[in-house]
N, C-alpha and C positions, 0 to 999 in steps of 0.2 A: 868603257871601263872595262877590264878584263879582269873578272875575278873565278877563283877556283875553291872549293870547299873541300877542305882535307881532313878526312875523317875515315873511321874503318869502313872496308869495302862493304858495299852496299848494307849497310848498317849493321855489319858485323864487326867481329874483333880481330879480323885479318887484315894487314895492312900491307899487302902487295902493290896497292897503290903508291904508297909512298917509296916504296923500295925499287919498284920497276917503272911506274908511268912519271913520276915526278922528276927524276934526272932527265929523262927523253922530253919531257915538256918544257924544262928550262932551257935545254938547248935549243928546242922549235922556237922557242920564245927570243932567244938571241937571235937566233939566224934572221927574225923578222923583225928586228928591233922594236919588239912590242914589251910592254912592262905590265906586271899583273899584282893582283892584291890575292893573297892566300889567305883565308879564312881558316886556322888551324884549331882543331880540338886541343884544349890544354895538356890533357892527359897524354897526349901524343908528340909532346914537342922534343923529348930526347930523339926521336925516330927522326923526326922533320930537321932536327938540327944537324943531323949527320948529312943532309943533303942539299939544306937553303941556307945560304951563308945570312949571318946577322948584317952584314954590312955591303950587301948586293944592291941592285938596282930594284929589285922587287919588294913590295910592302908585305909585312905579316900582319894579319889580324886575328881577332878571336873568335871563334866559333863554338865557346862554350866550354866549360871544363870537362863534362864528359859525353856532350852531344845528348844531355838529356832534352826531351820535349818539354819547354818550358811553360806552355800554357796548362801543363799538368802539374806544376810545382806550386807551393805555396810561394809567397813574397818572398819570404826569407829565403827560400830554395833558389829562386829566380836571381836574388843579391849574390848569393853564393858563386853561381855558375859565372856570373857577370864578373865579379871581383877578383875571385880565386884563377880565373884563366887568364886574367890580365897580368896578374903578379907571376904566374908560374912563366909566362911568355917571356916576360921581362927579365927575370931572373937567367934566361937562356940566353939573354943579350938582346933580343928583338924591342923595337920601339913601335908598342901598341897605340894606337888611334881610333881603330873601328871595330865593330862587333856586327857580329850577324847572327841571327837565331837560329837554330837548327831547323830544317824543314820550313823556314820563314814563318813560323808559327810564334808570333810575338804577343806577349801578355800587354795589356793596355800602359802598365808602368813601365815598360823596358825602357824607354828612352830616358825618362827620369833617372832610373836606375844606371844606366850607362853614363849619363853626365855626371852623375856623383861619383862613379867610379874612376872618371878623369879619362872617358873616350870623348872624342871629338866629333865622331858619327856613329849613326846607326843605320846599318846596311840592310835592317830585316824585313824593310817593307817589300810587298809583292806576294806571288804564291806559286807553288810548285806545278798546278794543274792550271788548264785553261780556265778562264772565266771571268766574271766582273770584278773580281779581288785583284786581278792583273793589271786591271785598266789604270791604277795610279803608277804612271812612268813619269818621265819627263826628269829634267836637271835635279840635282839634290835641292832640297828646301831646307833653310834654316828655320829651326824651332825657337823662337823668341824665349817663349816659356821656360825651356829647359837648356837654353844655350848650347845646342846641338844640330849637326847637320843631320837630315833623316834622308836617305839614300833608298830608291826605289829600283827595284828589278824593272826592265824593259819588256816589251811585247815585239811580236812580229808584225807584219803588215794588219793583219785583221784586228789588232788591237785588244784580243784575248789571250793569246798563247804566249806563254814566256818566252823570251829570247834566250833559250839555253841550249847547250849541246843535246840534251836529250830529245827537244822538238826537231831539231837539225837532222837528228839521226833518224827519227820517226818518221819525218815527210821527206828525206832524202830519195830521189836526186833533186827535188824541187827546193827543198829546205832553205838552201842560201837564196834564192830567188825571194823568198818570203821575207828576208831582212828588212826592216824597215830602215830608211834614211835617219829618222829621228831618235833611233834606238842608243840609248846612253850607256846601258849595262850589261853584258853578258856573263852569264855563269855556267860553269861545268863543275863535275866531280871525277878525282882521279881514277876511281874505279870502273868509270864510262871507257876508258881506253884499255881495260884488261879483257881477256878473254874469260871464261867461266872460271870463278872464284869459289871457296866454300861459303861464302855470305851469300852469294847469288842463290844459293838451293834453298836459301831461307825464304826467299820471296814467295808470295802465294803465287800459285800456277798461273793465273792470268797476267799478272804484272809481270812474273819472270819472262812470260813469252813477248811481252810488250817491250821489255829493257834489253831482250836479247837482239832486237832489230839494229844492224848497223852498230854494234858496240865492238870492242875491240880494235881490230886493225882497221876497220873501215872508218871507225871514229877518228882516227890520226889522219885520214886522208881528207875527211870532212872539215876539220880542224884547219888542216895546213891551207886547204883552199879557202877558208873564210880570211887566214891572216894575209893571204896574197891580195885581196881585194883592196884596189887603190882608194875606195870612198870610205874606208874607216881607217883610224888610227888608235889603235889600243895601248891602253896606259893603266896605271894603278889606280885606285880610289883616292890615294894621297896625291898622286901629280894632279889630277882633276879637279880636286878641291882646292889644292894650291892655285892652280890657274884660276880657278873661280873666284877666290878669295883677290887675285892680283887684279882682275878685272873690276870687281866691286869697288877697289881703293882707288881706281883712276877716277 
């Protein structure tokens, strides 16, 4: 599964990523016959709608209404982010089945709230930093209690480092060699494909230096080399889950 978080650049309100990186990414995916799920922050839907068709081959999911950190909100606030983002995206013409929590920080009741709001999968499992929390990988799992698929991010071969563009960039030129044959889900952010932005400078200095490595132009090269690999076929979460359901029905 190929997934993209569509949000403000580097956590800021700037949206160069949507205007500049998204069109180029869509063309690159077309060239390599890859499909993706774009998890869009609800209050950015107007900008996204100008670039990402509602009737195209790619899927759109929710990334919250405002990109708020859900673990800092009361349950009512979490429910509002989950429900209202879906409604806003659907009013724009998208069919919304999946939710991903910002920063993969999920409150305990998230799957319950997502199922209650009409989502069919919760793609909020995993972590953005290497560690034991990243070890929950593998194919999506069906949660019988809430009748929803729980989709986890994958790791590199070490079983600890998230399979994301961030770490492929940091480990370049060896990052692609660390990809696991068992990986199911890759994720990236549009702002990683940009050179320096206003939001970039808001990051703490050590984090800014870390994320500077191989971002912008180099990140496009890394991504295209990944898409060229014959061992991987990149699809949207929707495609993957439909195929999984078909196999289960046999």
